[in-house]
HTML snippet that shows the backbone in 3Dmol.js (N, CA, C, O; Angstrom):
<script src="https://3Dmol.org/build/3Dmol-min.js"></script>
<div id="view" style="width:600px;height:400px;position:relative"></div>
<script>
const pdb = `
ATOM      1  N   MET A   1     -33.830 234.765-101.094  1.00  0.00           N
ATOM      2  CA  MET A   1     -34.558 233.835-101.340  1.00  0.00           C
ATOM      3  C   MET A   1     -34.588 232.346 -99.937  1.00  0.00           C
ATOM      4  O   MET A   1     -35.533 231.567-100.061  1.00  0.00           O
ATOM      5  N   GLY A   2     -34.033 232.193 -99.277  1.00  0.00           N
ATOM      6  CA  GLY A   2     -33.607 231.420 -98.288  1.00  0.00           C
ATOM      7  C   GLY A   2     -33.750 232.296 -96.948  1.00  0.00           C
ATOM      8  O   GLY A   2     -34.224 232.080 -95.832  1.00  0.00           O
ATOM      9  N   ASP A   3     -33.176 233.292 -97.518  1.00  0.00           N
ATOM     10  CA  ASP A   3     -32.478 234.178 -95.959  1.00  0.00           C
ATOM     11  C   ASP A   3     -34.297 234.979 -95.822  1.00  0.00           C
ATOM     12  O   ASP A   3     -34.509 235.519 -94.737  1.00  0.00           O
ATOM     13  N   SER A   4     -35.098 235.009 -96.534  1.00  0.00           N
ATOM     14  CA  SER A   4     -36.261 235.538 -96.501  1.00  0.00           C
ATOM     15  C   SER A   4     -37.031 234.349 -95.633  1.00  0.00           C
ATOM     16  O   SER A   4     -37.238 234.542 -94.435  1.00  0.00           O
ATOM     17  N   ARG A   5     -37.357 233.382 -96.133  1.00  0.00           N
ATOM     18  CA  ARG A   5     -37.892 232.113 -95.701  1.00  0.00           C
ATOM     19  C   ARG A   5     -37.605 231.721 -94.691  1.00  0.00           C
ATOM     20  O   ARG A   5     -38.467 230.992 -94.199  1.00  0.00           O
ATOM     21  N   LEU A   6     -36.474 231.918 -93.933  1.00  0.00           N
ATOM     22  CA  LEU A   6     -36.308 232.094 -92.241  1.00  0.00           C
ATOM     23  C   LEU A   6     -36.319 232.928 -92.021  1.00  0.00           C
ATOM     24  O   LEU A   6     -36.592 232.623 -90.860  1.00  0.00           O
ATOM     25  N   LEU A   7     -36.274 234.121 -91.979  1.00  0.00           N
ATOM     26  CA  LEU A   7     -36.736 235.315 -91.129  1.00  0.00           C
ATOM     27  C   LEU A   7     -38.107 234.801 -91.457  1.00  0.00           C
ATOM     28  O   LEU A   7     -38.220 233.821 -90.720  1.00  0.00           O
ATOM     29  N   ALA A   8     -39.198 234.917 -92.146  1.00  0.00           N
ATOM     30  CA  ALA A   8     -40.032 234.931 -91.915  1.00  0.00           C
ATOM     31  C   ALA A   8     -40.715 233.350 -90.800  1.00  0.00           C
ATOM     32  O   ALA A   8     -41.617 233.611 -90.004  1.00  0.00           O
ATOM     33  N   GLY A   9     -40.283 232.132 -90.866  1.00  0.00           N
ATOM     34  CA  GLY A   9     -40.007 231.472 -90.438  1.00  0.00           C
ATOM     35  C   GLY A   9     -39.725 232.277 -88.612  1.00  0.00           C
ATOM     36  O   GLY A   9     -40.713 232.642 -87.974  1.00  0.00           O
ATOM     37  N   LEU A  10     -38.887 232.368 -88.269  1.00  0.00           N
ATOM     38  CA  LEU A  10     -38.184 232.955 -86.884  1.00  0.00           C
ATOM     39  C   LEU A  10     -39.714 233.968 -86.781  1.00  0.00           C
ATOM     40  O   LEU A  10     -40.565 233.296 -86.198  1.00  0.00           O
ATOM     41  N   LEU A  11     -40.091 234.927 -87.056  1.00  0.00           N
ATOM     42  CA  LEU A  11     -40.815 235.603 -86.931  1.00  0.00           C
ATOM     43  C   LEU A  11     -42.514 235.104 -86.577  1.00  0.00           C
ATOM     44  O   LEU A  11     -43.338 235.629 -85.828  1.00  0.00           O
ATOM     45  N   ALA A  12     -42.597 234.086 -87.305  1.00  0.00           N
ATOM     46  CA  ALA A  12     -44.106 233.164 -87.430  1.00  0.00           C
ATOM     47  C   ALA A  12     -43.965 232.342 -86.097  1.00  0.00           C
ATOM     48  O   ALA A  12     -45.028 231.873 -85.689  1.00  0.00           O
ATOM     49  N   LEU A  13     -42.832 232.081 -85.340  1.00  0.00           N
ATOM     50  CA  LEU A  13     -42.710 231.055 -84.080  1.00  0.00           C
ATOM     51  C   LEU A  13     -43.356 232.054 -82.751  1.00  0.00           C
ATOM     52  O   LEU A  13     -44.376 231.744 -82.135  1.00  0.00           O
ATOM     53  N   PRO A  14     -42.686 233.061 -82.524  1.00  0.00           N
ATOM     54  CA  PRO A  14     -43.312 233.762 -81.202  1.00  0.00           C
ATOM     55  C   PRO A  14     -44.626 234.024 -81.759  1.00  0.00           C
ATOM     56  O   PRO A  14     -45.497 233.867 -80.904  1.00  0.00           O
ATOM     57  N   LEU A  15     -45.105 234.397 -82.983  1.00  0.00           N
ATOM     58  CA  LEU A  15     -46.599 234.839 -83.034  1.00  0.00           C
ATOM     59  C   LEU A  15     -47.247 233.533 -82.730  1.00  0.00           C
ATOM     60  O   LEU A  15     -47.884 233.696 -81.690  1.00  0.00           O
ATOM     61  N   ALA A  16     -47.371 232.377 -83.138  1.00  0.00           N
ATOM     62  CA  ALA A  16     -47.879 231.260 -83.241  1.00  0.00           C
ATOM     63  C   ALA A  16     -48.191 230.813 -81.987  1.00  0.00           C
ATOM     64  O   ALA A  16     -49.040 230.025 -81.569  1.00  0.00           O
ATOM     65  N   GLY A  17     -47.111 231.647 -81.331  1.00  0.00           N
ATOM     66  CA  GLY A  17     -46.997 230.960 -79.867  1.00  0.00           C
ATOM     67  C   GLY A  17     -48.049 231.821 -78.629  1.00  0.00           C
ATOM     68  O   GLY A  17     -48.597 231.545 -77.562  1.00  0.00           O
ATOM     69  N   LEU A  18     -47.901 233.080 -79.612  1.00  0.00           N
ATOM     70  CA  LEU A  18     -49.115 233.915 -78.890  1.00  0.00           C
ATOM     71  C   LEU A  18     -50.546 233.964 -79.061  1.00  0.00           C
ATOM     72  O   LEU A  18     -51.331 234.518 -78.292  1.00  0.00           O
ATOM     73  N   VAL A  19     -50.825 233.358 -80.102  1.00  0.00           N
ATOM     74  CA  VAL A  19     -51.797 232.914 -80.264  1.00  0.00           C
ATOM     75  C   VAL A  19     -52.455 231.587 -79.936  1.00  0.00           C
ATOM     76  O   VAL A  19     -53.670 231.425 -79.824  1.00  0.00           O
ATOM     77  N   ALA A  20     -51.511 230.643 -79.791  1.00  0.00           N
ATOM     78  CA  ALA A  20     -51.864 229.578 -79.292  1.00  0.00           C
ATOM     79  C   ALA A  20     -52.365 229.962 -77.888  1.00  0.00           C
ATOM     80  O   ALA A  20     -53.422 229.488 -77.474  1.00  0.00           O
ATOM     81  N   GLY A  21     -51.552 230.902 -77.069  1.00  0.00           N
ATOM     82  CA  GLY A  21     -52.146 231.056 -75.505  1.00  0.00           C
ATOM     83  C   GLY A  21     -52.984 231.871 -75.431  1.00  0.00           C
ATOM     84  O   GLY A  21     -53.336 232.089 -74.271  1.00  0.00           O
ATOM     85  N   CYS A  22     -53.613 232.595 -76.386  1.00  0.00           N
ATOM     86  CA  CYS A  22     -54.832 233.505 -75.704  1.00  0.00           C
ATOM     87  C   CYS A  22     -56.336 232.464 -75.614  1.00  0.00           C
ATOM     88  O   CYS A  22     -57.437 232.859 -75.999  1.00  0.00           O
ATOM     89  N   GLY A  23     -56.157 231.537 -75.214  1.00  0.00           N
ATOM     90  CA  GLY A  23     -57.844 230.878 -75.213  1.00  0.00           C
ATOM     91  C   GLY A  23     -58.471 231.697 -73.892  1.00  0.00           C
ATOM     92  O   GLY A  23     -57.938 232.483 -73.108  1.00  0.00           O
ATOM     93  N   VAL A  24     -59.702 231.221 -73.978  1.00  0.00           N
ATOM     94  CA  VAL A  24     -60.622 231.726 -73.172  1.00  0.00           C
ATOM     95  C   VAL A  24     -60.491 230.326 -71.820  1.00  0.00           C
ATOM     96  O   VAL A  24     -60.412 229.106 -71.962  1.00  0.00           O
ATOM     97  N   ARG A  25     -60.512 231.029 -70.797  1.00  0.00           N
ATOM     98  CA  ARG A  25     -60.429 230.067 -69.492  1.00  0.00           C
ATOM     99  C   ARG A  25     -61.802 230.094 -69.145  1.00  0.00           C
ATOM    100  O   ARG A  25     -62.326 231.172 -68.864  1.00  0.00           O
ATOM    101  N   THR A  26     -62.579 228.821 -69.127  1.00  0.00           N
ATOM    102  CA  THR A  26     -63.647 228.652 -68.305  1.00  0.00           C
ATOM    103  C   THR A  26     -63.965 227.523 -67.577  1.00  0.00           C
ATOM    104  O   THR A  26     -63.400 226.475 -67.893  1.00  0.00           O
ATOM    105  N   ASP A  27     -64.669 227.525 -66.763  1.00  0.00           N
ATOM    106  CA  ASP A  27     -65.118 225.795 -66.303  1.00  0.00           C
ATOM    107  C   ASP A  27     -65.424 225.019 -67.291  1.00  0.00           C
ATOM    108  O   ASP A  27     -66.088 225.443 -68.238  1.00  0.00           O
ATOM    109  N   LEU A  28     -65.041 223.921 -67.229  1.00  0.00           N
ATOM    110  CA  LEU A  28     -64.397 222.770 -68.250  1.00  0.00           C
ATOM    111  C   LEU A  28     -65.976 221.807 -67.754  1.00  0.00           C
ATOM    112  O   LEU A  28     -66.285 221.462 -66.614  1.00  0.00           O
ATOM    113  N   LYS A  29     -66.679 221.589 -68.931  1.00  0.00           N
ATOM    114  CA  LYS A  29     -68.087 220.714 -68.703  1.00  0.00           C
ATOM    115  C   LYS A  29     -67.645 219.582 -70.178  1.00  0.00           C
ATOM    116  O   LYS A  29     -66.732 219.641 -71.001  1.00  0.00           O
ATOM    117  N   PRO A  30     -68.839 218.567 -69.972  1.00  0.00           N
ATOM    118  CA  PRO A  30     -68.749 217.753 -70.679  1.00  0.00           C
ATOM    119  C   PRO A  30     -69.225 217.763 -71.795  1.00  0.00           C
ATOM    120  O   PRO A  30     -70.273 218.408 -71.768  1.00  0.00           O
ATOM    121  N   ALA A  31     -69.002 217.379 -72.783  1.00  0.00           N
ATOM    122  CA  ALA A  31     -69.679 217.742 -74.584  1.00  0.00           C
ATOM    123  C   ALA A  31     -71.056 217.205 -74.206  1.00  0.00           C
ATOM    124  O   ALA A  31     -71.355 216.463 -73.271  1.00  0.00           O
ATOM    125  N   LEU A  32     -71.769 217.709 -75.076  1.00  0.00           N
ATOM    126  CA  LEU A  32     -73.618 217.390 -75.452  1.00  0.00           C
ATOM    127  C   LEU A  32     -73.924 216.202 -75.334  1.00  0.00           C
ATOM    128  O   LEU A  32     -75.036 215.829 -74.960  1.00  0.00           O
ATOM    129  N   ALA A  33     -72.941 215.418 -75.649  1.00  0.00           N
ATOM    130  CA  ALA A  33     -74.168 214.115 -75.994  1.00  0.00           C
ATOM    131  C   ALA A  33     -73.037 212.898 -74.932  1.00  0.00           C
ATOM    132  O   ALA A  33     -72.725 211.746 -75.234  1.00  0.00           O
ATOM    133  N   HIS A  34     -72.679 213.611 -73.796  1.00  0.00           N
ATOM    134  CA  HIS A  34     -71.290 212.743 -72.605  1.00  0.00           C
ATOM    135  C   HIS A  34     -72.150 213.565 -71.420  1.00  0.00           C
ATOM    136  O   HIS A  34     -72.886 214.544 -71.293  1.00  0.00           O
ATOM    137  N   ASN A  35     -71.556 212.507 -70.662  1.00  0.00           N
ATOM    138  CA  ASN A  35     -71.698 213.063 -69.264  1.00  0.00           C
ATOM    139  C   ASN A  35     -70.236 212.644 -68.237  1.00  0.00           C
ATOM    140  O   ASN A  35     -69.360 211.856 -68.593  1.00  0.00           O
ATOM    141  N   LEU A  36     -70.260 213.208 -67.243  1.00  0.00           N
ATOM    142  CA  LEU A  36     -69.233 213.074 -66.334  1.00  0.00           C
ATOM    143  C   LEU A  36     -69.282 211.193 -65.885  1.00  0.00           C
ATOM    144  O   LEU A  36     -70.232 210.416 -65.982  1.00  0.00           O
ATOM    145  N   PRO A  37     -68.202 211.001 -65.509  1.00  0.00           N
ATOM    146  CA  PRO A  37     -68.436 209.318 -65.593  1.00  0.00           C
ATOM    147  C   PRO A  37     -68.975 208.817 -63.939  1.00  0.00           C
ATOM    148  O   PRO A  37     -68.581 209.560 -63.041  1.00  0.00           O
ATOM    149  N   VAL A  38     -69.588 207.964 -63.642  1.00  0.00           N
ATOM    150  CA  VAL A  38     -70.143 207.566 -62.845  1.00  0.00           C
ATOM    151  C   VAL A  38     -69.568 207.250 -60.817  1.00  0.00           C
ATOM    152  O   VAL A  38     -68.544 206.699 -60.413  1.00  0.00           O
ATOM    153  N   ALA A  39     -70.253 207.617 -60.331  1.00  0.00           N
ATOM    154  CA  ALA A  39     -69.857 207.876 -58.665  1.00  0.00           C
ATOM    155  C   ALA A  39     -68.892 206.610 -58.707  1.00  0.00           C
ATOM    156  O   ALA A  39     -69.234 205.684 -59.442  1.00  0.00           O
ATOM    157  N   PRO A  40     -67.499 206.477 -57.844  1.00  0.00           N
ATOM    158  CA  PRO A  40     -66.873 205.325 -57.637  1.00  0.00           C
ATOM    159  C   PRO A  40     -67.550 204.653 -56.854  1.00  0.00           C
ATOM    160  O   PRO A  40     -68.542 205.205 -56.379  1.00  0.00           O
ATOM    161  N   THR A  41     -67.207 203.074 -56.410  1.00  0.00           N
ATOM    162  CA  THR A  41     -68.007 202.541 -55.864  1.00  0.00           C
ATOM    163  C   THR A  41     -67.693 203.322 -54.213  1.00  0.00           C
ATOM    164  O   THR A  41     -66.664 203.894 -53.854  1.00  0.00           O
ATOM    165  N   GLY A  42     -68.397 203.197 -53.780  1.00  0.00           N
ATOM    166  CA  GLY A  42     -68.547 203.068 -52.420  1.00  0.00           C
ATOM    167  C   GLY A  42     -68.655 204.978 -52.055  1.00  0.00           C
ATOM    168  O   GLY A  42     -68.483 205.475 -50.942  1.00  0.00           O
ATOM    169  N   ARG A  43     -68.929 205.621 -53.137  1.00  0.00           N
ATOM    170  CA  ARG A  43     -69.377 207.234 -52.696  1.00  0.00           C
ATOM    171  C   ARG A  43     -70.492 207.513 -53.548  1.00  0.00           C
ATOM    172  O   ARG A  43     -70.496 207.286 -54.758  1.00  0.00           O
ATOM    173  N   PRO A  44     -71.394 207.985 -52.927  1.00  0.00           N
ATOM    174  CA  PRO A  44     -72.947 208.627 -53.060  1.00  0.00           C
ATOM    175  C   PRO A  44     -73.133 209.569 -54.253  1.00  0.00           C
ATOM    176  O   PRO A  44     -74.121 209.665 -54.981  1.00  0.00           O
ATOM    177  N   ASP A  45     -71.739 210.385 -54.312  1.00  0.00           N
ATOM    178  CA  ASP A  45     -71.830 211.420 -55.389  1.00  0.00           C
ATOM    179  C   ASP A  45     -70.685 211.462 -56.514  1.00  0.00           C
ATOM    180  O   ASP A  45     -69.604 210.885 -56.391  1.00  0.00           O
ATOM    181  N   ARG A  46     -71.002 212.091 -57.434  1.00  0.00           N
ATOM    182  CA  ARG A  46     -70.273 212.053 -58.442  1.00  0.00           C
ATOM    183  C   ARG A  46     -69.023 213.361 -57.924  1.00  0.00           C
ATOM    184  O   ARG A  46     -69.167 214.434 -57.339  1.00  0.00           O
ATOM    185  N   PRO A  47     -67.765 212.614 -58.488  1.00  0.00           N
ATOM    186  CA  PRO A  47     -66.875 214.201 -58.312  1.00  0.00           C
ATOM    187  C   PRO A  47     -66.622 215.323 -58.935  1.00  0.00           C
ATOM    188  O   PRO A  47     -66.082 215.069 -60.011  1.00  0.00           O
ATOM    189  N   ALA A  48     -66.742 216.310 -58.783  1.00  0.00           N
ATOM    190  CA  ALA A  48     -67.052 217.116 -59.513  1.00  0.00           C
ATOM    191  C   ALA A  48     -65.822 217.525 -60.842  1.00  0.00           C
ATOM    192  O   ALA A  48     -64.736 216.962 -60.705  1.00  0.00           O
ATOM    193  N   THR A  49     -65.955 218.322 -61.890  1.00  0.00           N
ATOM    194  CA  THR A  49     -64.732 218.566 -62.806  1.00  0.00           C
ATOM    195  C   THR A  49     -63.255 218.616 -62.387  1.00  0.00           C
ATOM    196  O   THR A  49     -62.274 218.009 -62.816  1.00  0.00           O
ATOM    197  N   ALA A  50     -63.454 219.855 -61.070  1.00  0.00           N
ATOM    198  CA  ALA A  50     -62.593 220.128 -60.486  1.00  0.00           C
ATOM    199  C   ALA A  50     -61.305 218.745 -59.770  1.00  0.00           C
ATOM    200  O   ALA A  50     -60.194 218.223 -59.865  1.00  0.00           O
ATOM    201  N   GLU A  51     -62.560 218.798 -59.097  1.00  0.00           N
ATOM    202  CA  GLU A  51     -61.765 217.518 -57.949  1.00  0.00           C
ATOM    203  C   GLU A  51     -60.942 216.223 -59.008  1.00  0.00           C
ATOM    204  O   GLU A  51     -59.891 215.658 -58.705  1.00  0.00           O
ATOM    205  N   LEU A  52     -61.851 215.950 -60.427  1.00  0.00           N
ATOM    206  CA  LEU A  52     -61.159 214.727 -61.113  1.00  0.00           C
ATOM    207  C   LEU A  52     -59.497 215.664 -61.741  1.00  0.00           C
ATOM    208  O   LEU A  52     -58.370 215.172 -61.774  1.00  0.00           O
ATOM    209  N   LEU A  53     -59.932 217.164 -62.184  1.00  0.00           N
ATOM    210  CA  LEU A  53     -58.040 217.275 -62.642  1.00  0.00           C
ATOM    211  C   LEU A  53     -57.296 217.590 -61.627  1.00  0.00           C
ATOM    212  O   LEU A  53     -56.178 218.073 -61.810  1.00  0.00           O
ATOM    213  N   MET A  54     -57.858 217.339 -60.231  1.00  0.00           N
ATOM    214  CA  MET A  54     -56.521 217.183 -59.752  1.00  0.00           C
ATOM    215  C   MET A  54     -55.967 216.037 -59.296  1.00  0.00           C
ATOM    216  O   MET A  54     -56.566 215.097 -58.774  1.00  0.00           O
ATOM    217  N   PRO A  55     -54.252 216.188 -59.605  1.00  0.00           N
ATOM    218  CA  PRO A  55     -53.465 214.913 -59.549  1.00  0.00           C
ATOM    219  C   PRO A  55     -53.568 213.998 -58.369  1.00  0.00           C
ATOM    220  O   PRO A  55     -53.554 214.563 -57.276  1.00  0.00           O
ATOM    221  N   GLY A  56     -53.651 212.914 -58.377  1.00  0.00           N
ATOM    222  CA  GLY A  56     -53.551 212.141 -56.998  1.00  0.00           C
ATOM    223  C   GLY A  56     -52.175 212.289 -56.503  1.00  0.00           C
ATOM    224  O   GLY A  56     -51.255 213.059 -56.780  1.00  0.00           O
ATOM    225  N   SER A  57     -52.390 210.878 -55.319  1.00  0.00           N
ATOM    226  CA  SER A  57     -50.814 211.188 -54.868  1.00  0.00           C
ATOM    227  C   SER A  57     -50.168 209.982 -55.581  1.00  0.00           C
ATOM    228  O   SER A  57     -49.110 209.683 -55.028  1.00  0.00           O
ATOM    229  N   VAL A  58     -50.457 209.231 -56.584  1.00  0.00           N
ATOM    230  CA  VAL A  58     -49.652 208.709 -57.347  1.00  0.00           C
ATOM    231  C   VAL A  58     -49.030 209.608 -58.285  1.00  0.00           C
ATOM    232  O   VAL A  58     -47.818 209.823 -58.319  1.00  0.00           O
ATOM    233  N   ALA A  59     -50.018 210.207 -59.160  1.00  0.00           N
ATOM    234  CA  ALA A  59     -49.058 211.159 -60.175  1.00  0.00           C
ATOM    235  C   ALA A  59     -48.307 211.757 -59.473  1.00  0.00           C
ATOM    236  O   ALA A  59     -47.221 211.856 -60.044  1.00  0.00           O
ATOM    237  N   ARG A  60     -48.313 212.614 -57.693  1.00  0.00           N
ATOM    238  CA  ARG A  60     -47.532 213.449 -57.821  1.00  0.00           C
ATOM    239  C   ARG A  60     -47.081 213.013 -56.307  1.00  0.00           C
ATOM    240  O   ARG A  60     -47.371 213.440 -55.190  1.00  0.00           O
ATOM    241  N   PRO A  61     -46.167 211.879 -56.831  1.00  0.00           N
ATOM    242  CA  PRO A  61     -45.445 211.125 -54.928  1.00  0.00           C
ATOM    243  C   PRO A  61     -44.672 212.520 -54.509  1.00  0.00           C
ATOM    244  O   PRO A  61     -44.111 213.311 -55.267  1.00  0.00           O
ATOM    245  N   THR A  62     -44.790 212.575 -53.291  1.00  0.00           N
ATOM    246  CA  THR A  62     -43.794 213.138 -52.399  1.00  0.00           C
ATOM    247  C   THR A  62     -42.204 212.804 -52.475  1.00  0.00           C
ATOM    248  O   THR A  62     -41.762 211.993 -53.289  1.00  0.00           O
ATOM    249  N   ASN A  63     -41.568 213.350 -51.754  1.00  0.00           N
ATOM    250  CA  ASN A  63     -40.117 212.874 -52.387  1.00  0.00           C
ATOM    251  C   ASN A  63     -39.900 212.488 -50.635  1.00  0.00           C
ATOM    252  O   ASN A  63     -40.065 213.257 -49.688  1.00  0.00           O
ATOM    253  N   SER A  64     -39.551 211.282 -50.611  1.00  0.00           N
ATOM    254  CA  SER A  64     -39.069 210.499 -49.395  1.00  0.00           C
ATOM    255  C   SER A  64     -38.072 210.160 -49.065  1.00  0.00           C
ATOM    256  O   SER A  64     -37.871 209.836 -47.895  1.00  0.00           O
ATOM    257  N   VAL A  65     -37.043 210.125 -50.087  1.00  0.00           N
ATOM    258  CA  VAL A  65     -35.585 210.079 -50.101  1.00  0.00           C
ATOM    259  C   VAL A  65     -34.776 210.998 -49.237  1.00  0.00           C
ATOM    260  O   VAL A  65     -34.949 212.182 -49.527  1.00  0.00           O
ATOM    261  N   GLU A  66     -34.045 210.803 -48.379  1.00  0.00           N
ATOM    262  CA  GLU A  66     -33.149 211.894 -47.788  1.00  0.00           C
ATOM    263  C   GLU A  66     -31.221 211.739 -48.872  1.00  0.00           C
ATOM    264  O   GLU A  66     -30.474 210.833 -49.242  1.00  0.00           O
ATOM    265  N   LEU A  67     -31.266 213.169 -48.931  1.00  0.00           N
ATOM    266  CA  LEU A  67     -30.203 213.020 -49.712  1.00  0.00           C
ATOM    267  C   LEU A  67     -29.125 212.905 -48.789  1.00  0.00           C
ATOM    268  O   LEU A  67     -29.113 213.151 -47.583  1.00  0.00           O
ATOM    269  N   ARG A  68     -28.052 212.416 -49.682  1.00  0.00           N
ATOM    270  CA  ARG A  68     -26.914 212.124 -48.697  1.00  0.00           C
ATOM    271  C   ARG A  68     -26.116 213.350 -48.492  1.00  0.00           C
ATOM    272  O   ARG A  68     -26.229 214.315 -49.249  1.00  0.00           O
ATOM    273  N   VAL A  69     -25.386 213.331 -47.576  1.00  0.00           N
ATOM    274  CA  VAL A  69     -24.454 214.566 -46.918  1.00  0.00           C
ATOM    275  C   VAL A  69     -22.888 214.575 -47.112  1.00  0.00           C
ATOM    276  O   VAL A  69     -22.068 215.469 -47.320  1.00  0.00           O
ATOM    277  N   ARG A  70     -22.828 213.423 -46.982  1.00  0.00           N
ATOM    278  CA  ARG A  70     -21.267 212.469 -47.349  1.00  0.00           C
ATOM    279  C   ARG A  70     -21.203 211.394 -47.972  1.00  0.00           C
ATOM    280  O   ARG A  70     -22.202 210.711 -48.201  1.00  0.00           O
ATOM    281  N   SER A  71     -19.895 211.050 -48.377  1.00  0.00           N
ATOM    282  CA  SER A  71     -19.801 209.545 -49.320  1.00  0.00           C
ATOM    283  C   SER A  71     -19.995 208.875 -48.256  1.00  0.00           C
ATOM    284  O   SER A  71     -19.819 209.339 -47.129  1.00  0.00           O
ATOM    285  N   GLU A  72     -20.414 207.607 -48.525  1.00  0.00           N
ATOM    286  CA  GLU A  72     -20.788 206.047 -47.917  1.00  0.00           C
ATOM    287  C   GLU A  72     -20.094 205.564 -49.062  1.00  0.00           C
ATOM    288  O   GLU A  72     -19.994 206.004 -50.207  1.00  0.00           O
ATOM    289  N   PRO A  73     -19.506 204.268 -48.326  1.00  0.00           N
ATOM    290  CA  PRO A  73     -19.454 203.309 -49.255  1.00  0.00           C
ATOM    291  C   PRO A  73     -20.359 202.111 -49.912  1.00  0.00           C
ATOM    292  O   PRO A  73     -20.701 201.201 -49.157  1.00  0.00           O
ATOM    293  N   ARG A  74     -20.686 202.078 -51.030  1.00  0.00           N
ATOM    294  CA  ARG A  74     -21.730 200.721 -51.420  1.00  0.00           C
ATOM    295  C   ARG A  74     -22.048 199.840 -50.838  1.00  0.00           C
ATOM    296  O   ARG A  74     -20.973 199.296 -50.587  1.00  0.00           O
ATOM    297  N   GLY A  75     -23.070 199.056 -50.257  1.00  0.00           N
ATOM    298  CA  GLY A  75     -23.748 197.787 -50.255  1.00  0.00           C
ATOM    299  C   GLY A  75     -23.113 196.879 -51.350  1.00  0.00           C
ATOM    300  O   GLY A  75     -22.727 197.174 -52.481  1.00  0.00           O
ATOM    301  N   ASP A  76     -23.117 195.536 -50.603  1.00  0.00           N
ATOM    302  CA  ASP A  76     -23.133 194.448 -51.221  1.00  0.00           C
ATOM    303  C   ASP A  76     -24.030 194.495 -52.668  1.00  0.00           C
ATOM    304  O   ASP A  76     -25.135 194.687 -52.162  1.00  0.00           O
ATOM    305  N   ASP A  77     -24.284 194.447 -54.116  1.00  0.00           N
ATOM    306  CA  ASP A  77     -25.012 194.714 -54.838  1.00  0.00           C
ATOM    307  C   ASP A  77     -25.291 192.917 -55.934  1.00  0.00           C
ATOM    308  O   ASP A  77     -24.570 192.568 -56.869  1.00  0.00           O
ATOM    309  N   PRO A  78     -26.449 192.171 -55.418  1.00  0.00           N
ATOM    310  CA  PRO A  78     -26.088 191.177 -55.594  1.00  0.00           C
ATOM    311  C   PRO A  78     -26.446 190.989 -57.127  1.00  0.00           C
ATOM    312  O   PRO A  78     -26.615 189.919 -57.711  1.00  0.00           O
ATOM    313  N   PHE A  79     -26.520 192.223 -57.626  1.00  0.00           N
ATOM    314  CA  PHE A  79     -27.005 191.673 -58.774  1.00  0.00           C
ATOM    315  C   PHE A  79     -26.060 192.032 -60.421  1.00  0.00           C
ATOM    316  O   PHE A  79     -26.231 191.825 -61.622  1.00  0.00           O
ATOM    317  N   ASP A  80     -24.686 192.898 -59.215  1.00  0.00           N
ATOM    318  CA  ASP A  80     -23.438 192.914 -59.876  1.00  0.00           C
ATOM    319  C   ASP A  80     -22.885 192.033 -60.135  1.00  0.00           C
ATOM    320  O   ASP A  80     -22.055 191.618 -59.327  1.00  0.00           O
ATOM    321  N   LEU A  81     -23.068 191.432 -61.227  1.00  0.00           N
ATOM    322  CA  LEU A  81     -22.509 189.704 -61.858  1.00  0.00           C
ATOM    323  C   LEU A  81     -21.368 190.028 -62.585  1.00  0.00           C
ATOM    324  O   LEU A  81     -21.288 191.219 -62.884  1.00  0.00           O
ATOM    325  N   PRO A  82     -20.067 188.988 -63.114  1.00  0.00           N
ATOM    326  CA  PRO A  82     -19.523 189.455 -64.098  1.00  0.00           C
ATOM    327  C   PRO A  82     -19.814 188.581 -65.399  1.00  0.00           C
ATOM    328  O   PRO A  82     -20.359 187.477 -65.412  1.00  0.00           O
ATOM    329  N   PRO A  83     -19.354 189.281 -66.454  1.00  0.00           N
ATOM    330  CA  PRO A  83     -19.958 188.851 -67.512  1.00  0.00           C
ATOM    331  C   PRO A  83     -19.492 187.547 -67.710  1.00  0.00           C
ATOM    332  O   PRO A  83     -18.432 187.060 -67.317  1.00  0.00           O
ATOM    333  N   LYS A  84     -20.623 186.896 -68.526  1.00  0.00           N
ATOM    334  CA  LYS A  84     -20.249 184.975 -69.087  1.00  0.00           C
ATOM    335  C   LYS A  84     -19.705 185.230 -70.140  1.00  0.00           C
ATOM    336  O   LYS A  84     -20.027 186.057 -70.994  1.00  0.00           O
ATOM    337  N   ASP A  85     -18.601 184.310 -70.102  1.00  0.00           N
ATOM    338  CA  ASP A  85     -17.502 183.917 -71.234  1.00  0.00           C
ATOM    339  C   ASP A  85     -17.977 183.413 -72.334  1.00  0.00           C
ATOM    340  O   ASP A  85     -17.214 183.088 -73.244  1.00  0.00           O
TER     341      ASP A  85
END
`;
const viewer = $3Dmol.createViewer("view");
viewer.addModel(pdb, "pdb");
viewer.setStyle({}, {cartoon: {color: "spectrum"}});
viewer.zoomTo();
viewer.render();
</script>
């Protein structure tokens, strides 16, 4: 009895993934009673849906840290304090 439930669960999981991934891909539009957000201050027009969905530079920052190629001694850490007694 327990093995058949496990087998059914294992078969249902990929099937659920296939069903969830077969949605129709169309342009997004606001619901009937709603409108797109108003234009930002200083901008004469409202941004399009595609423009609103693009992540900004804050959401996807560029990597500006150079990787270390060799070992270097660490500098003094002012926050590395000994424990209090």
